[in-house]
C-alpha positions in Angstrom: -11.7 -28.8 -1.1 -14.2 -31.6 -1.4 -14.0 -34.5 -3.9 -17.0 -36.8 -4.6 -17.3 -40.4 -5.5 -18.0 -39.8 -9.1 -15.6 -39.0 -12.0 -12.1 -40.3 -12.4 -10.7 -43.4 -10.9 -8.9 -41.6 -8.2 -7.1 -38.5 -7.0 -3.5 -37.5 -6.5 -2.7 -34.6 -4.0 0.8 -33.1 -3.9 1.1 -31.3 -0.5 4.0 -28.9 -1.0 3.7 -26.6 2.0 1.7 -26.4 5.2 -0.3 -28.8 7.3 -3.3 -30.4 5.6 -6.0 -32.5 7.1 -7.7 -35.2 4.9 -11.1 -36.5 5.9 -12.2 -39.8 4.2 -12.6 -42.3 2.7 -14.7 -44.0 5.4 -14.4 -41.0 7.6 -10.7 -41.7 8.1 -8.8 -38.6 9.3 -5.2 -38.0 8.3 -3.0 -35.1 9.1 -0.2 -34.4 6.5 2.4 -32.4 8.3 5.3 -32.7 5.8 5.5 -32.3 2.0 3.9 -35.5 0.8 2.1 -37.3 -2.0 -1.4 -38.5 -1.1 -3.0 -40.9 -3.5 -6.5 -42.3 -3.4 -6.5 -44.9 -6.2 -10.3 -45.5 -6.3 -13.3 -43.3 -6.3 -13.9 -42.1 -2.8 -15.5 -39.0 -1.3 -13.0 -37.0 0.7 -12.1 -33.5 1.8 -8.8 -31.6 2.2 -8.5 -28.7 4.6 -5.6 -26.5 5.8 -5.0 -26.7 9.5 -6.9 -23.9 11.4 -5.2 -20.6 11.1 -2.6 -21.9 8.6 -2.1 -21.8 4.9 -1.1 -24.7 2.6 0.0 -25.2 -1.0 -1.6 -28.3 -2.6 -1.7 -29.4 -6.2 -4.5 -31.8 -7.0 -4.9 -34.1 -10.0 -7.6 -36.6 -11.2 -6.1 -39.9 -12.1 -7.8 -42.3 -14.6 -6.4 -45.6 -15.9 -9.0 -45.5 -18.7 -11.2 -48.1 -17.1 -13.6 -48.6 -14.3 -12.4 -48.8 -10.7 -11.9 -52.5 -10.9 -8.9 -52.0 -13.2 -6.5 -54.8 -12.3 -3.7 -52.4 -11.9 -5.5 -50.8 -9.0 -6.7 -54.0 -7.4 -4.8 -54.7 -4.2 -3.7 -51.1 -3.5 -4.9 -49.7 -0.1 -7.7 -47.1 -0.2 -5.2 -44.3 0.8 -1.5 -44.0 0.2 0.5 -41.2 1.8 4.2 -40.9 1.3 6.5 -38.1 2.5 8.5 -36.6 -0.4 11.6 -37.2 1.7 11.0 -40.9 1.3 11.0 -40.6 -2.5 14.3 -39.1 -3.6 14.5 -38.1 -7.2 11.1 -36.4 -7.4 12.3 -32.9 -6.7 12.4 -31.7 -10.3 9.0 -33.4 -11.3 7.0 -32.1 -8.3 8.5 -28.6 -8.5 7.7 -28.4 -12.2 4.2 -29.7 -11.6 3.5 -27.0 -9.0 5.0 -24.3 -11.3 2.9 -25.4 -14.2 -0.3 -25.7 -12.2 0.0 -22.2 -10.9 1.4 -20.5 -14.1 -1.6 -20.8 -16.5 0.6 -20.8 -19.6 0.0 -22.1 -23.0 0.0 -25.9 -23.1 -0.4 -26.1 -19.3 -2.9 -29.0 -19.3 -0.7 -31.3 -21.4 2.4 -30.6 -19.3 0.6 -31.0 -16.0 -0.9 -34.3 -17.2 2.5 -35.7 -18.1 4.1 -34.6 -14.8 1.3 -36.1 -12.8 1.8 -39.4 -14.7 5.4 -39.3 -13.6 4.5 -38.9 -10.0 1.9 -41.7 -10.1 4.3 -44.1 -11.8 7.0 -43.3 -9.1 4.4 -43.7 -6.4 3.3 -47.1 -7.7 6.9 -48.2 -7.9 7.3 -47.1 -4.2 4.3 -49.2 -3.2 5.7 -52.3 -5.0 9.2 -51.9 -3.5 7.9 -51.3 0.0 5.4 -54.3 -0.1 2.4 -52.0 0.1 0.5 -54.1 -2.5 -0.8 -57.4 -1.2 -2.7 -58.7 -4.2 -3.6 -57.8 -7.8 -1.6 -56.8 -10.8 0.9 -54.7 -9.0 1.7 -57.5 -6.5 2.2 -59.8 -9.5 4.5 -57.2 -11.2 6.5 -57.1 -8.0 7.2 -60.9 -8.4 10.2 -61.5 -10.7 8.6 -64.5 -12.4 5.0 -63.6 -12.5 5.9 -60.1 -13.8 7.1 -61.7 -17.1 3.7 -63.4 -17.6 1.6 -60.4 -16.6 3.7 -58.1 -18.8 3.2 -60.5 -21.7 -0.6 -60.5 -21.2 -0.7 -56.7 -21.0 1.5 -56.2 -24.1 -0.2 -58.8 -26.2 -3.8 -59.4 -25.1 -4.7 -60.8 -28.5 -2.2 -63.7 -28.2 -3.8 -67.1 -27.7 -2.4 -67.4 -24.2 -2.8 -70.7 -22.3 -1.8 -71.7 -18.9 1.1 -73.7 -20.4 2.4 -70.8 -22.5 2.2 -68.3 -19.6 4.0 -70.7 -17.3 6.7 -71.0 -19.9 7.1 -67.3 -20.1 7.3 -67.1 -16.3 9.9 -70.0 -16.3 7.8 -72.2 -14.0 6.0 -75.4 -14.2 2.3 -75.3 -15.1 1.0 -76.4 -11.7 3.4 -74.2 -9.7 2.6 -71.2 -11.9 -1.1 -71.6 -11.5 -0.9 -71.9 -7.7 1.6 -69.1 -7.3 -0.4 -66.7 -9.6 -3.6 -67.2 -7.7 -1.9 -66.8 -4.3 -0.1 -63.6 -5.3 -2.6 -61.9 -7.6 -5.8 -63.2 -6.0 -7.3 -64.6 -9.3 -6.5 -67.6 -11.5 -4.4 -66.6 -14.4 -7.2 -67.4 -16.9 -9.6 -65.1 -15.0 -7.0 -62.3 -14.8 -6.4 -62.6 -18.6 -10.2 -62.5 -19.3 -10.6 -59.3 -17.2 -7.6 -57.7 -18.7 -8.9 -58.4 -22.2 -12.3 -57.0 -21.3 -10.6 -53.8 -19.9 -8.8 -53.5 -23.3 -12.1 -54.1 -25.1 -13.9 -51.4 -23.1 -11.2 -48.9 -24.2 -11.7 -49.9 -27.8 -15.5 -49.7 -27.5 -15.3 -46.2 -26.2 -13.4 -45.3 -29.4 -16.4 -46.5 -31.4 -14.6 -49.4 -33.1 -16.9 -52.2 -34.6 -17.5 -55.0 -32.2 -16.0 -57.6 -34.6 -12.7 -55.6 -34.6 -12.7 -55.2 -30.8 -13.3 -58.9 -30.3 -10.2 -59.7 -32.4 -8.0 -57.1 -30.8 -9.0 -58.3 -27.4 -8.0 -61.9 -28.1 -11.3 -63.5 -29.1 -11.8 -65.6 -32.2 -15.5 -64.8 -32.6 -17.9 -62.1 -31.6 -20.0 -64.7 -29.8 -17.1 -65.8 -27.6 -16.3 -62.1 -26.9 -19.9 -61.3 -26.1 -20.1 -64.2 -23.7 -16.9 -63.2 -21.9 -17.9 -59.5 -21.8 -21.3 -60.3 -20.3 -19.8 -62.5 -17.6 -17.5 -59.7 -16.5 -19.7 -56.6 -17.1 -23.3 -58.0 -16.8 -24.2 -56.6 -20.2 -23.4 -57.2 -23.8 -20.7 -55.1 -25.5 -23.4 -53.1 -27.4 -25.5 -52.6 -24.3 -22.4 -51.5 -22.3 -21.4 -49.1 -25.0 -24.9 -47.6 -25.2 -24.7 -46.8 -21.5 -21.3 -45.2 -21.4 -21.3 -43.2 -24.7 
């Protein structure tokens, strides 16, 4: 099976049986010899092949976070994550149901498969955080007990008038300590992270066809001009130009 660079943000492969060889990204070669979850969080051309003379059972899913591949949730993840199922106890029911649904072809299959795949992705991201596999980005911040409070607040309420002082207060840190620690862990200043998150939120709303004035307010901007300026800084195009390209 071959997977190209276009389409969803990434791919999840559940290797249930057999020995599978993965080629790519970057011509990397990986042999998966035990039941495992293989996750490529960003768009990357790759191929999956059963070992010569052998058979394998693999369930594949496209994974999209509803944004481009610079989604802050994905930033900091390695290009390829491979975790033996034996290292992730508690997934037996979810991965068995996913395989059963993917092969059954019953009514409502797509919805059930989507939800089960989401469960596996969430569990895999938790594993990456707990094992220190994320070195920067949103997930690294969420692994930090103090920064996670501020990041969660930004994610939950992007329209709030957040300032460095208010975010530091949520994190329970001084302003200067919070600013330095956030940049060191996440890889971006808190203000820049907030701006990019708001633009990601805005892109989702623009895809829904909402008026730009409504999108600006929901994304945390007091005027369409301020929103347009921030959007252009991040995306290199105005909101209307960007929407015209993607819709």
